[in-house]
Backbone as XML, in Angstrom:
<?xml version="1.0"?>
<chain id="A" units="angstrom">
  <residue number="1" name="MET">
    <atom name="N" x="0.845" y="-1.170" z="0.000"/>
    <atom name="CA" x="0.000" y="0.000" z="0.000"/>
    <atom name="C" x="0.896" y="1.241" z="0.000"/>
  </residue>
  <residue number="2" name="THR">
    <atom name="N" x="0.512" y="2.236" z="-0.791"/>
    <atom name="CA" x="1.250" y="3.495" z="-0.842"/>
    <atom name="C" x="0.266" y="4.646" z="-0.680"/>
  </residue>
  <residue number="3" name="PHE">
    <atom name="N" x="0.643" y="5.607" z="0.149"/>
    <atom name="CA" x="-0.191" y="6.788" z="0.344"/>
    <atom name="C" x="0.072" y="7.807" z="-0.751"/>
  </residue>
  <residue number="4" name="GLN">
    <atom name="N" x="-0.804" y="8.794" z="-0.848"/>
    <atom name="CA" x="-0.673" y="9.825" z="-1.865"/>
    <atom name="C" x="0.642" y="10.572" z="-1.775"/>
  </residue>
  <residue number="5" name="ASP">
    <atom name="N" x="1.200" y="10.692" z="-0.568"/>
    <atom name="CA" x="2.455" y="11.432" z="-0.421"/>
    <atom name="C" x="3.667" y="10.565" z="-0.752"/>
  </residue>
  <residue number="6" name="GLY">
    <atom name="N" x="3.425" y="9.309" z="-1.199"/>
    <atom name="CA" x="4.509" y="8.438" z="-1.601"/>
    <atom name="C" x="5.027" y="7.522" z="-0.512"/>
  </residue>
  <residue number="7" name="HIS">
    <atom name="N" x="4.585" y="7.709" z="0.729"/>
    <atom name="CA" x="5.014" y="6.843" z="1.825"/>
    <atom name="C" x="4.277" y="5.512" z="1.732"/>
  </residue>
  <residue number="8" name="SER">
    <atom name="N" x="4.987" y="4.456" z="1.979"/>
    <atom name="CA" x="4.356" y="3.145" z="1.953"/>
    <atom name="C" x="3.821" y="2.807" z="3.336"/>
  </residue>
  <residue number="9" name="ALA">
    <atom name="N" x="2.943" y="1.829" z="3.362"/>
    <atom name="CA" x="2.332" y="1.395" z="4.615"/>
    <atom name="C" x="2.367" y="-0.127" z="4.652"/>
  </residue>
  <residue number="10" name="PRO">
    <atom name="N" x="2.271" y="-0.682" z="5.840"/>
    <atom name="CA" x="2.261" y="-2.138" z="5.945"/>
    <atom name="C" x="1.007" y="-2.734" z="5.314"/>
  </residue>
  <residue number="11" name="ALA">
    <atom name="N" x="1.088" y="-4.011" z="5.017"/>
    <atom name="CA" x="-0.076" y="-4.716" z="4.492"/>
    <atom name="C" x="-1.158" y="-4.773" z="5.564"/>
  </residue>
  <residue number="12" name="ARG">
    <atom name="N" x="-2.378" y="-4.778" z="5.112"/>
    <atom name="CA" x="-3.522" y="-4.782" z="6.019"/>
    <atom name="C" x="-3.449" y="-5.951" z="7.010"/>
  </residue>
  <residue number="13" name="ASP">
    <atom name="N" x="-3.062" y="-7.146" z="6.531"/>
    <atom name="CA" x="-3.021" y="-8.299" z="7.427"/>
    <atom name="C" x="-1.950" y="-8.148" z="8.504"/>
  </residue>
  <residue number="14" name="GLU">
    <atom name="N" x="-0.873" y="-7.422" z="8.209"/>
    <atom name="CA" x="0.155" y="-7.172" z="9.226"/>
    <atom name="C" x="-0.393" y="-6.288" z="10.344"/>
  </residue>
  <residue number="15" name="VAL">
    <atom name="N" x="-1.117" y="-5.254" z="9.957"/>
    <atom name="CA" x="-1.716" y="-4.349" z="10.946"/>
    <atom name="C" x="-2.803" y="-5.068" z="11.733"/>
  </residue>
  <residue number="16" name="GLU">
    <atom name="N" x="-3.614" y="-5.854" z="11.034"/>
    <atom name="CA" x="-4.677" y="-6.593" z="11.709"/>
    <atom name="C" x="-4.109" y="-7.587" z="12.719"/>
  </residue>
  <residue number="17" name="ALA">
    <atom name="N" x="-2.936" y="-8.147" z="12.429"/>
    <atom name="CA" x="-2.296" y="-9.069" z="13.381"/>
    <atom name="C" x="-1.915" y="-8.341" z="14.665"/>
  </residue>
  <residue number="18" name="VAL">
    <atom name="N" x="-1.366" y="-7.130" z="14.528"/>
    <atom name="CA" x="-1.003" y="-6.341" z="15.714"/>
    <atom name="C" x="-2.256" y="-6.048" z="16.535"/>
  </residue>
  <residue number="19" name="ILE">
    <atom name="N" x="-3.310" y="-5.647" z="15.862"/>
    <atom name="CA" x="-4.562" y="-5.320" z="16.549"/>
    <atom name="C" x="-5.139" y="-6.562" z="17.226"/>
  </residue>
  <residue number="20" name="ALA">
    <atom name="N" x="-5.077" y="-7.703" z="16.551"/>
    <atom name="CA" x="-5.590" y="-8.941" z="17.146"/>
    <atom name="C" x="-4.800" y="-9.312" z="18.395"/>
  </residue>
  <residue number="21" name="PHE">
    <atom name="N" x="-3.478" y="-9.211" z="18.325"/>
    <atom name="CA" x="-2.665" y="-9.481" z="19.513"/>
    <atom name="C" x="-3.094" y="-8.570" z="20.660"/>
  </residue>
  <residue number="22" name="TYR">
    <atom name="N" x="-3.249" y="-7.292" z="20.360"/>
    <atom name="CA" x="-3.644" y="-6.315" z="21.376"/>
    <atom name="C" x="-5.008" y="-6.677" z="21.972"/>
  </residue>
  <residue number="23" name="ASN">
    <atom name="N" x="-5.973" y="-6.921" z="21.101"/>
    <atom name="CA" x="-7.331" y="-7.220" z="21.559"/>
    <atom name="C" x="-7.413" y="-8.516" z="22.355"/>
  </residue>
  <residue number="24" name="ASN">
    <atom name="N" x="-6.523" y="-9.452" z="22.059"/>
    <atom name="CA" x="-6.499" y="-10.731" z="22.775"/>
    <atom name="C" x="-5.643" y="-10.686" z="24.036"/>
  </residue>
  <residue number="25" name="GLY">
    <atom name="N" x="-5.084" y="-9.523" z="24.339"/>
    <atom name="CA" x="-4.271" y="-9.391" z="25.541"/>
    <atom name="C" x="-2.868" y="-9.941" z="25.398"/>
  </residue>
  <residue number="26" name="GLU">
    <atom name="N" x="-2.469" y="-10.245" z="24.175"/>
    <atom name="CA" x="-1.118" y="-10.742" z="23.908"/>
    <atom name="C" x="-0.206" y="-9.534" z="23.680"/>
  </residue>
  <residue number="27" name="LEU">
    <atom name="N" x="0.086" y="-8.843" z="24.767"/>
    <atom name="CA" x="0.732" y="-7.538" z="24.676"/>
    <atom name="C" x="2.184" y="-7.623" z="24.218"/>
  </residue>
  <residue number="28" name="GLU">
    <atom name="N" x="2.913" y="-8.623" z="24.654"/>
    <atom name="CA" x="4.300" y="-8.768" z="24.195"/>
    <atom name="C" x="4.336" y="-9.010" z="22.693"/>
  </residue>
  <residue number="29" name="ALA">
    <atom name="N" x="3.450" y="-9.872" z="22.212"/>
    <atom name="CA" x="3.383" y="-10.150" z="20.768"/>
    <atom name="C" x="2.963" y="-8.895" z="20.006"/>
  </residue>
  <residue number="30" name="ALA">
    <atom name="N" x="2.002" y="-8.158" z="20.548"/>
    <atom name="CA" x="1.562" y="-6.915" z="19.902"/>
    <atom name="C" x="2.702" y="-5.911" z="19.839"/>
  </residue>
  <residue number="31" name="HIS">
    <atom name="N" x="3.440" y="-5.792" z="20.944"/>
    <atom name="CA" x="4.556" y="-4.851" z="20.990"/>
    <atom name="C" x="5.641" y="-5.247" z="19.996"/>
  </residue>
  <residue number="32" name="SER">
    <atom name="N" x="5.989" y="-6.526" z="19.971"/>
    <atom name="CA" x="7.032" y="-7.002" z="19.056"/>
    <atom name="C" x="6.619" y="-6.801" z="17.597"/>
  </residue>
  <residue number="33" name="ALA">
    <atom name="N" x="5.371" y="-7.144" z="17.285"/>
    <atom name="CA" x="4.896" y="-6.995" z="15.907"/>
    <atom name="C" x="4.844" y="-5.526" z="15.496"/>
  </residue>
  <residue number="34" name="ALA">
    <atom name="N" x="4.363" y="-4.666" z="16.396"/>
    <atom name="CA" x="4.310" y="-3.235" z="16.090"/>
    <atom name="C" x="5.709" y="-2.667" z="15.904"/>
  </residue>
  <residue number="35" name="THR">
    <atom name="N" x="6.635" y="-3.064" z="16.767"/>
    <atom name="CA" x="8.015" y="-2.578" z="16.671"/>
    <atom name="C" x="8.647" y="-3.008" z="15.356"/>
  </residue>
  <residue number="36" name="ALA">
    <atom name="N" x="8.422" y="-4.261" z="14.955"/>
    <atom name="CA" x="8.966" y="-4.746" z="13.685"/>
    <atom name="C" x="8.417" y="-3.934" z="12.513"/>
  </residue>
  <residue number="37" name="LEU">
    <atom name="N" x="7.133" y="-3.614" z="12.562"/>
    <atom name="CA" x="6.540" y="-2.818" z="11.480"/>
    <atom name="C" x="7.043" y="-1.380" z="11.507"/>
  </residue>
  <residue number="38" name="ILE">
    <atom name="N" x="7.237" y="-0.832" z="12.699"/>
    <atom name="CA" x="7.761" y="0.538" z="12.803"/>
    <atom name="C" x="9.164" y="0.609" z="12.215"/>
  </residue>
  <residue number="39" name="GLU">
    <atom name="N" x="9.946" y="-0.447" z="12.387"/>
    <atom name="CA" x="11.287" y="-0.460" z="11.790"/>
    <atom name="C" x="11.210" y="-0.384" z="10.270"/>
  </residue>
  <residue number="40" name="LYS">
    <atom name="N" x="10.182" y="-1.003" z="9.684"/>
    <atom name="CA" x="9.996" y="-0.965" z="8.227"/>
    <atom name="C" x="9.294" y="0.301" z="7.761"/>
  </residue>
  <residue number="41" name="PHE">
    <atom name="N" x="8.419" y="0.824" z="8.611"/>
    <atom name="CA" x="7.590" y="1.987" z="8.251"/>
    <atom name="C" x="7.647" y="3.024" z="9.368"/>
  </residue>
  <residue number="42" name="PRO">
    <atom name="N" x="8.810" y="3.655" z="9.562"/>
    <atom name="CA" x="8.995" y="4.542" z="10.721"/>
    <atom name="C" x="8.100" y="5.780" z="10.726"/>
  </residue>
  <residue number="43" name="GLY">
    <atom name="N" x="7.579" y="6.162" z="9.604"/>
    <atom name="CA" x="6.737" y="7.348" z="9.551"/>
    <atom name="C" x="5.257" y="7.061" z="9.640"/>
  </residue>
  <residue number="44" name="ASN">
    <atom name="N" x="4.895" y="5.838" z="10.006"/>
    <atom name="CA" x="3.489" y="5.457" z="10.059"/>
    <atom name="C" x="2.909" y="5.823" z="11.424"/>
  </residue>
  <residue number="45" name="SER">
    <atom name="N" x="2.041" y="6.795" z="11.442"/>
    <atom name="CA" x="1.483" y="7.299" z="12.701"/>
    <atom name="C" x="0.632" y="6.258" z="13.407"/>
  </residue>
  <residue number="46" name="PHE">
    <atom name="N" x="-0.125" y="5.463" z="12.658"/>
    <atom name="CA" x="-0.982" y="4.464" z="13.284"/>
    <atom name="C" x="-0.160" y="3.442" z="14.059"/>
  </residue>
  <residue number="47" name="LEU">
    <atom name="N" x="0.958" y="3.013" z="13.503"/>
    <atom name="CA" x="1.800" y="2.018" z="14.175"/>
    <atom name="C" x="2.360" y="2.559" z="15.483"/>
  </residue>
  <residue number="48" name="HIS">
    <atom name="N" x="2.794" y="3.823" z="15.470"/>
    <atom name="CA" x="3.283" y="4.425" z="16.720"/>
    <atom name="C" x="2.149" y="4.534" z="17.730"/>
  </residue>
  <residue number="49" name="ASN">
    <atom name="N" x="0.951" y="4.868" z="17.247"/>
    <atom name="CA" x="-0.191" y="5.004" z="18.142"/>
    <atom name="C" x="-0.556" y="3.663" z="18.771"/>
  </residue>
  <residue number="50" name="ILE">
    <atom name="N" x="-0.586" y="2.599" z="17.975"/>
    <atom name="CA" x="-0.956" y="1.298" z="18.532"/>
    <atom name="C" x="0.123" y="0.787" z="19.486"/>
  </residue>
  <residue number="51" name="ARG">
    <atom name="N" x="1.405" y="1.029" z="19.161"/>
    <atom name="CA" x="2.436" y="0.599" z="20.105"/>
    <atom name="C" x="2.333" y="1.410" z="21.394"/>
  </residue>
  <residue number="52" name="GLY">
    <atom name="N" x="1.978" y="2.682" z="21.275"/>
    <atom name="CA" x="1.749" y="3.486" z="22.472"/>
    <atom name="C" x="0.616" y="2.930" z="23.308"/>
  </residue>
  <residue number="53" name="ALA">
    <atom name="N" x="-0.439" y="2.473" z="22.650"/>
    <atom name="CA" x="-1.565" y="1.868" z="23.373"/>
    <atom name="C" x="-1.128" y="0.596" z="24.087"/>
  </residue>
  <residue number="54" name="VAL">
    <atom name="N" x="-0.275" y="-0.187" z="23.428"/>
    <atom name="CA" x="0.257" y="-1.397" z="24.072"/>
    <atom name="C" x="1.069" y="-1.011" z="25.311"/>
  </residue>
  <residue number="55" name="ASN">
    <atom name="N" x="1.956" y="-0.033" z="25.145"/>
    <atom name="CA" x="2.772" y="0.420" z="26.280"/>
    <atom name="C" x="1.894" y="0.931" z="27.420"/>
  </residue>
  <residue number="56" name="ALA">
    <atom name="N" x="0.857" y="1.674" z="27.081"/>
    <atom name="CA" x="-0.045" y="2.197" z="28.114"/>
    <atom name="C" x="-0.737" y="1.059" z="28.845"/>
  </residue>
  <residue number="57" name="ARG">
    <atom name="N" x="-1.166" y="0.070" z="28.094"/>
    <atom name="CA" x="-1.851" y="-1.075" z="28.707"/>
    <atom name="C" x="-0.897" y="-1.887" z="29.584"/>
  </residue>
  <residue number="58" name="GLN">
    <atom name="N" x="0.402" y="-1.827" z="29.281"/>
    <atom name="CA" x="1.412" y="-2.486" z="30.107"/>
    <atom name="C" x="1.864" y="-1.577" z="31.242"/>
  </residue>
  <residue number="59" name="ASP">
    <atom name="N" x="1.204" y="-0.443" z="31.400"/>
    <atom name="CA" x="1.485" y="0.554" z="32.427"/>
    <atom name="C" x="2.878" y="1.162" z="32.293"/>
  </residue>
  <residue number="60" name="ASP">
    <atom name="N" x="3.334" y="1.306" z="31.071"/>
    <atom name="CA" x="4.586" y="2.014" z="30.782"/>
    <atom name="C" x="4.201" y="3.338" z="30.118"/>
  </residue>
  <residue number="61" name="GLN">
    <atom name="N" x="3.758" y="4.266" z="30.956"/>
    <atom name="CA" x="3.206" y="5.526" z="30.459"/>
    <atom name="C" x="4.252" y="6.402" z="29.768"/>
  </residue>
  <residue number="62" name="GLU">
    <atom name="N" x="5.488" y="6.368" z="30.241"/>
    <atom name="CA" x="6.542" y="7.172" z="29.592"/>
    <atom name="C" x="6.769" y="6.706" z="28.162"/>
  </residue>
  <residue number="63" name="SER">
    <atom name="N" x="6.880" y="5.387" z="27.966"/>
    <atom name="CA" x="7.066" y="4.860" z="26.613"/>
    <atom name="C" x="5.829" y="5.120" z="25.758"/>
  </residue>
  <residue number="64" name="ALA">
    <atom name="N" x="4.665" y="4.983" z="26.381"/>
    <atom name="CA" x="3.429" y="5.272" z="25.653"/>
    <atom name="C" x="3.419" y="6.719" z="25.169"/>
  </residue>
  <residue number="65" name="ALA">
    <atom name="N" x="3.765" y="7.637" z="26.061"/>
    <atom name="CA" x="3.791" y="9.054" z="25.688"/>
    <atom name="C" x="4.773" y="9.300" z="24.547"/>
  </residue>
  <residue number="66" name="ALA">
    <atom name="N" x="5.925" y="8.650" z="24.598"/>
    <atom name="CA" x="6.919" y="8.820" z="23.527"/>
    <atom name="C" x="6.362" y="8.326" z="22.195"/>
  </residue>
  <residue number="67" name="ASP">
    <atom name="N" x="5.673" y="7.185" z="22.214"/>
    <atom name="CA" x="5.083" y="6.676" z="20.975"/>
    <atom name="C" x="3.977" y="7.598" z="20.458"/>
  </residue>
  <residue number="68" name="PHE">
    <atom name="N" x="3.144" y="8.089" z="21.349"/>
    <atom name="CA" x="2.074" y="8.987" z="20.916"/>
    <atom name="C" x="2.662" y="10.269" z="20.322"/>
  </residue>
  <residue number="69" name="ARG">
    <atom name="N" x="3.756" y="10.751" z="20.904"/>
    <atom name="CA" x="4.420" y="11.934" z="20.331"/>
    <atom name="C" x="4.952" y="11.633" z="18.929"/>
  </residue>
  <residue number="70" name="GLN">
    <atom name="N" x="5.503" y="10.437" z="18.743"/>
    <atom name="CA" x="5.993" y="10.061" z="17.413"/>
    <atom name="C" x="4.835" y="9.959" z="16.419"/>
  </residue>
  <residue number="71" name="ALA">
    <atom name="N" x="3.701" y="9.470" z="16.877"/>
    <atom name="CA" x="2.517" y="9.416" z="16.013"/>
    <atom name="C" x="2.103" y="10.821" z="15.583"/>
  </residue>
  <residue number="72" name="ILE">
    <atom name="N" x="2.136" y="11.755" z="16.524"/>
    <atom name="CA" x="1.786" y="13.146" z="16.226"/>
    <atom name="C" x="2.808" y="13.769" z="15.282"/>
  </residue>
  <residue number="73" name="ASP">
    <atom name="N" x="4.091" y="13.478" z="15.498"/>
    <atom name="CA" x="5.120" y="13.990" z="14.590"/>
    <atom name="C" x="4.884" y="13.486" z="13.166"/>
  </residue>
  <residue number="74" name="ALA">
    <atom name="N" x="4.463" y="12.228" z="13.039"/>
    <atom name="CA" x="4.225" y="11.644" z="11.723"/>
    <atom name="C" x="2.948" y="12.186" z="11.093"/>
  </residue>
  <residue number="75" name="ASP">
    <atom name="N" x="1.951" y="12.503" z="11.923"/>
    <atom name="CA" x="0.676" y="13.023" z="11.422"/>
    <atom name="C" x="0.098" y="14.006" z="12.429"/>
  </residue>
  <residue number="76" name="PRO">
    <atom name="N" x="0.393" y="15.288" z="12.261"/>
    <atom name="CA" x="-0.100" y="16.301" z="13.207"/>
    <atom name="C" x="-1.623" y="16.463" z="13.223"/>
  </residue>
  <residue number="77" name="ASN">
    <atom name="N" x="-2.319" y="15.786" z="12.318"/>
    <atom name="CA" x="-3.779" y="15.861" z="12.263"/>
    <atom name="C" x="-4.437" y="14.566" z="12.732"/>
  </residue>
  <residue number="78" name="PHE">
    <atom name="N" x="-3.807" y="13.874" z="13.664"/>
    <atom name="CA" x="-4.273" y="12.579" z="14.170"/>
    <atom name="C" x="-4.831" y="12.775" z="15.582"/>
  </residue>
  <residue number="79" name="PRO">
    <atom name="N" x="-6.147" y="13.030" z="15.702"/>
    <atom name="CA" x="-6.708" y="13.353" z="17.022"/>
    <atom name="C" x="-6.549" y="12.238" z="18.045"/>
  </residue>
  <residue number="80" name="ASP">
    <atom name="N" x="-6.623" y="10.984" z="17.609"/>
    <atom name="CA" x="-6.471" y="9.873" z="18.555"/>
    <atom name="C" x="-5.128" y="9.939" z="19.271"/>
  </residue>
  <residue number="81" name="ALA">
    <atom name="N" x="-4.080" y="10.283" z="18.542"/>
    <atom name="CA" x="-2.744" y="10.343" z="19.150"/>
    <atom name="C" x="-2.674" y="11.457" z="20.199"/>
  </residue>
  <residue number="82" name="TYR">
    <atom name="N" x="-3.281" y="12.609" z="19.914"/>
    <atom name="CA" x="-3.312" y="13.689" z="20.908"/>
    <atom name="C" x="-4.083" y="13.251" z="22.151"/>
  </residue>
  <residue number="83" name="ASN">
    <atom name="N" x="-5.235" y="12.631" z="21.931"/>
    <atom name="CA" x="-6.040" y="12.179" z="23.059"/>
    <atom name="C" x="-5.295" y="11.129" z="23.876"/>
  </residue>
  <residue number="84" name="ASN">
    <atom name="N" x="-4.692" y="10.162" z="23.188"/>
    <atom name="CA" x="-3.957" y="9.121" z="23.897"/>
    <atom name="C" x="-2.766" y="9.688" z="24.663"/>
  </residue>
  <residue number="85" name="LEU">
    <atom name="N" x="-2.102" y="10.664" z="24.069"/>
    <atom name="CA" x="-1.012" y="11.328" z="24.772"/>
    <atom name="C" x="-1.544" y="12.033" z="26.013"/>
  </residue>
  <residue number="86" name="GLY">
    <atom name="N" x="-2.697" y="12.663" z="25.883"/>
    <atom name="CA" x="-3.318" y="13.309" z="27.038"/>
    <atom name="C" x="-3.591" y="12.323" z="28.158"/>
  </residue>
  <residue number="87" name="VAL">
    <atom name="N" x="-4.091" y="11.151" z="27.818"/>
    <atom name="CA" x="-4.367" y="10.128" z="28.833"/>
    <atom name="C" x="-3.066" y="9.679" z="29.499"/>
  </residue>
  <residue number="88" name="ALA">
    <atom name="N" x="-2.029" y="9.431" z="28.695"/>
    <atom name="CA" x="-0.738" y="9.010" z="29.261"/>
    <atom name="C" x="-0.192" y="10.081" z="30.203"/>
  </residue>
  <residue number="89" name="LEU">
    <atom name="N" x="-0.273" y="11.335" z="29.791"/>
    <atom name="CA" x="0.221" y="12.427" z="30.633"/>
    <atom name="C" x="-0.597" y="12.545" z="31.918"/>
  </residue>
  <residue number="90" name="LYS">
    <atom name="N" x="-1.913" y="12.361" z="31.798"/>
    <atom name="CA" x="-2.770" y="12.370" z="32.993"/>
    <atom name="C" x="-2.343" y="11.256" z="33.942"/>
  </residue>
  <residue number="91" name="ASN">
    <atom name="N" x="-2.082" y="10.083" z="33.393"/>
    <atom name="CA" x="-1.654" y="8.947" z="34.224"/>
    <atom name="C" x="-0.299" y="9.189" z="34.872"/>
  </residue>
  <residue number="92" name="LEU">
    <atom name="N" x="0.490" y="10.061" z="34.274"/>
    <atom name="CA" x="1.791" y="10.432" z="34.842"/>
    <atom name="C" x="1.675" y="11.597" z="35.822"/>
  </residue>
  <residue number="93" name="GLY">
    <atom name="N" x="0.447" y="12.091" z="36.020"/>
    <atom name="CA" x="0.222" y="13.205" z="36.938"/>
    <atom name="C" x="0.521" y="14.563" z="36.339"/>
  </residue>
  <residue number="94" name="ARG">
    <atom name="N" x="0.685" y="14.634" z="35.033"/>
    <atom name="CA" x="1.008" y="15.885" z="34.348"/>
    <atom name="C" x="-0.282" y="16.460" z="33.741"/>
  </residue>
  <residue number="95" name="LEU">
    <atom name="N" x="-1.151" y="16.934" z="34.618"/>
    <atom name="CA" x="-2.511" y="17.291" z="34.235"/>
    <atom name="C" x="-2.600" y="18.476" z="33.283"/>
  </residue>
  <residue number="96" name="GLU">
    <atom name="N" x="-1.799" y="19.510" z="33.513"/>
    <atom name="CA" x="-1.856" y="20.674" z="32.620"/>
    <atom name="C" x="-1.469" y="20.288" z="31.194"/>
  </residue>
  <residue number="97" name="GLU">
    <atom name="N" x="-0.406" y="19.486" z="31.064"/>
    <atom name="CA" x="0.005" y="19.022" z="29.740"/>
    <atom name="C" x="-1.078" y="18.147" z="29.119"/>
  </residue>
  <residue number="98" name="ALA">
    <atom name="N" x="-1.724" y="17.316" z="29.948"/>
    <atom name="CA" x="-2.782" y="16.438" z="29.454"/>
    <atom name="C" x="-3.921" y="17.262" z="28.860"/>
  </residue>
  <residue number="99" name="VAL">
    <atom name="N" x="-4.344" y="18.288" z="29.574"/>
    <atom name="CA" x="-5.432" y="19.139" z="29.093"/>
    <atom name="C" x="-5.047" y="19.791" z="27.764"/>
  </residue>
  <residue number="100" name="GLU">
    <atom name="N" x="-3.800" y="20.223" z="27.645"/>
    <atom name="CA" x="-3.334" y="20.815" z="26.386"/>
    <atom name="C" x="-3.505" y="19.837" z="25.236"/>
  </residue>
  <residue number="101" name="LYS">
    <atom name="N" x="-3.205" y="18.564" z="25.462"/>
    <atom name="CA" x="-3.318" y="17.559" z="24.402"/>
    <atom name="C" x="-4.770" y="17.290" z="24.058"/>
  </residue>
  <residue number="102" name="TYR">
    <atom name="N" x="-5.660" y="17.293" z="25.066"/>
    <atom name="CA" x="-7.078" y="17.120" z="24.780"/>
    <atom name="C" x="-7.585" y="18.288" z="23.926"/>
  </residue>
  <residue number="103" name="VAL">
    <atom name="N" x="-7.138" y="19.488" z="24.257"/>
    <atom name="CA" x="-7.531" y="20.666" z="23.481"/>
    <atom name="C" x="-7.009" y="20.546" z="22.052"/>
  </residue>
  <residue number="104" name="GLN">
    <atom name="N" x="-5.782" y="20.063" z="21.890"/>
    <atom name="CA" x="-5.231" y="19.887" z="20.545"/>
    <atom name="C" x="-6.026" y="18.842" z="19.766"/>
  </residue>
  <residue number="105" name="ALA">
    <atom name="N" x="-6.455" y="17.781" z="20.426"/>
    <atom name="CA" x="-7.274" y="16.764" z="19.749"/>
    <atom name="C" x="-8.546" y="17.397" z="19.208"/>
  </residue>
  <residue number="106" name="ILE">
    <atom name="N" x="-9.155" y="18.245" z="20.030"/>
    <atom name="CA" x="-10.391" y="18.915" z="19.620"/>
    <atom name="C" x="-10.117" y="19.929" z="18.515"/>
  </residue>
  <residue number="107" name="SER">
    <atom name="N" x="-8.977" y="20.589" z="18.555"/>
    <atom name="CA" x="-8.677" y="21.563" z="17.508"/>
    <atom name="C" x="-8.449" y="20.878" z="16.163"/>
  </residue>
  <residue number="108" name="VAL">
    <atom name="N" x="-7.968" y="19.632" z="16.203"/>
    <atom name="CA" x="-7.768" y="18.876" z="14.969"/>
    <atom name="C" x="-9.108" y="18.359" z="14.440"/>
  </residue>
  <residue number="109" name="LYS">
    <atom name="N" x="-9.952" y="17.923" z="15.372"/>
    <atom name="CA" x="-11.273" y="17.380" z="14.994"/>
    <atom name="C" x="-12.279" y="17.881" z="16.015"/>
  </residue>
  <residue number="110" name="GLN">
    <atom name="N" x="-13.018" y="18.901" z="15.635"/>
    <atom name="CA" x="-13.876" y="19.603" z="16.589"/>
    <atom name="C" x="-14.941" y="18.724" z="17.223"/>
  </residue>
  <residue number="111" name="ASP">
    <atom name="N" x="-15.373" y="17.682" z="16.549"/>
    <atom name="CA" x="-16.403" y="16.812" z="17.115"/>
    <atom name="C" x="-15.801" y="15.548" z="17.748"/>
  </residue>
  <residue number="112" name="TYR">
    <atom name="N" x="-14.544" y="15.645" z="18.172"/>
    <atom name="CA" x="-13.849" y="14.504" z="18.757"/>
    <atom name="C" x="-14.320" y="14.294" z="20.184"/>
  </residue>
  <residue number="113" name="ALA">
    <atom name="N" x="-15.324" y="13.474" z="20.360"/>
    <atom name="CA" x="-16.016" y="13.301" z="21.647"/>
    <atom name="C" x="-15.117" y="12.761" z="22.740"/>
  </residue>
  <residue number="114" name="GLU">
    <atom name="N" x="-14.148" y="11.906" z="22.403"/>
    <atom name="CA" x="-13.305" y="11.291" z="23.423"/>
    <atom name="C" x="-12.545" y="12.303" z="24.249"/>
  </residue>
  <residue number="115" name="ALA">
    <atom name="N" x="-12.256" y="13.457" z="23.680"/>
    <atom name="CA" x="-11.455" y="14.471" z="24.379"/>
    <atom name="C" x="-12.294" y="15.376" z="25.268"/>
  </residue>
  <residue number="116" name="TYR">
    <atom name="N" x="-13.606" y="15.298" z="25.155"/>
    <atom name="CA" x="-14.457" y="16.171" z="25.958"/>
    <atom name="C" x="-14.678" y="15.624" z="27.339"/>
  </residue>
</chain>
């Protein structure tokens, strides 16, 4: 798969495997699969976001925040990444920063209910 800007993306079944691992609670497998795909597709915001979700679910909020930031760097118009970063920051006790990220999620997508 190739995006309009020329960047390639992983095959759908590769991404679905990461999601299945995550949904089944196989967090180590999800993390390993996401990391392997990120090595091949470092600019893919979704992959950074899903690995951040895995890290958050493993209660590694610092790593989760780093992944969510990478997702935002790859796609500054990705409201889920801003919201997820806000949650990670909230879990780290950094409430003012968390609120800023929720506001950014809403500024990217005004009807983004998760951030309200």
